[in-house]
C-alpha positions, 0 to 999 in steps of 0.5 A: 499500500502506497501513502502520499502526503499532500503539500500541506502535509509534507513533513520536514526535519529540524534542519529543513525547518531551520532553513525555512525559518532562517535560523539555526537548528538549535533555535527550531529545538528551542521552540519545540522546548517552548511548545511554540512548535510541535513535532508530528513525530519523532523517528526511532532512537535516542537521537531520532529526528524530529518531523514537523508539518511543513505548513505549521513551520511556514505559519511560524515564518508569518507570525515572525 
């Protein structure tokens, strides 16, 4: 079974979110800690990457 996301549901990593927001990756992680940006999920493992909805990240750009 194949599953495709629409553009509105596309997931991006913290590094990609940082590029969209024009900030350092550490700022994205601080926004997660401050609950200003909620990850959709976290990849497995202790250091698994956070994944975010692109639309959520882009919404932060508009509010900045």
